[in-house]
C-alpha positions, -999 to +999 in steps of 0.1 A: +520+152-344+494+143-323+464+162-308+486+165-278+520+175-290+494+205-316+477+214-279+517+216-266+523+241-293+486+263-300+499+266-259+531+275-267+518+297-291+490+316-271+518+322-240+535+338-273+504+363-280+497+368-244+533+387-244+531+401-274+496+416-266+505+436-237+535+448-255+509+460-277+487+478-254+518+496-232+527+509-266+492+513-267+489+533-237+519+556-249+499+557-282+477+580-264+490+600-236+516+618-268+472+619-286+466+643-257+489+664-258+480+668-301+440+668-287+441+640-320+419+616-325+416+583-308+398+568-339+420+571-369+399+551-402+425+552-428+454+545-401+433+511-393+427+506-432+471+509-436+469+480-408+445+462-424+462+459-458+489+454-452+484+424-421+470+407-452+498+413-478+513+374-483+494+357-463+470+329-475+439+338-496+418+316-475+428+334-442+426+370-456+391+372-443+405+359-412+428+380-404+411+414-408+389+400-384+419+395-358+431+423-364+405+447-360+396+432-333+428+441-315+425+478-329+394+481-318+405+466-281+429+486-282+414+525-292+391+508-262+417+510-236+431+540-250+395+550-244+395+542-209+417+571-206+402+604-218+366+596-204+375+616-174+376+640-193+343+639-210+311+659-197+288+641-217+285+609-201+281+628-166+249+614-176+252+574-178+244+559-144+263+565-111+259+527-105+242+495-115+214+511-142+208+511-177+206+539-201+194+542-244+229+559-265+213+566-301+237+574-327+247+573-371+270+546-381+276+555-427+263+518-442+282+492-443+313+508-419+313+477-398+312+504-371+277+493-358+292+459-354+325+473-331+300+496-310+279+464-300+305+438-293+329+472-270+299+476-253+298+437-241+328+433-236+327+456-216+301+436-192+276+456-205+243+432-216+220+445-243+188+446-236+170+466-267+188+466-302+170+487-325+191+494-369+173+511-392+190+523-422+180+559-431+200+570-468+234+563-464+234+556-432+221+531-397+201+543-371+207+521-341+194+527-309+210+503-277+192+500-240+226+487-226+223+477-187+250+475-162+277+478-136+286+523-149+310+532-126+333+507-142+355+521-159+354+499-187+318+504-193+320+547-194+355+534-220+329+511-235+301+538-239+329+565-254+343+546-279+301+548-292+303+584-287+335+593-306+333+562-330+299+577-343+276+607-354+247+621-337+246+603-308+231+603-273+228+594-240+186+589-233 
């Protein structure tokens, strides 16, 4: 098969993935509607671990880390989307700038949890710009401070801040 044909097949798969992604996000919207009623947490680490184990089952060994990264990112996007539905309910976010500006977020993550990377990813995916990043180990935790700038009037920026607030410990907006 030539390069042109390979690319056409990739494009067809990408089109299918786009449709599946949209369906998944609609289901994610339904999940947050249910969680709003029951006051359940958006982030449920045990559920995500279960998904990662299931998705990597019967996958070629050399693809396991890639498939886990793929599903981690999808779940991260899904959680961020769900947090966007909760932004108005969170009083702590009132400390964010109302328009363009910068702010420091301080928080702790369990050492080795991957939460720092998820938080940084969500913030930058929301078109916020990290200006300063400090992460230092303190016992079993990683203490983090990120100075970010951008347009905080955008829903995705508020959702990203809520993501960090809900998925870390000792969160503060400075």
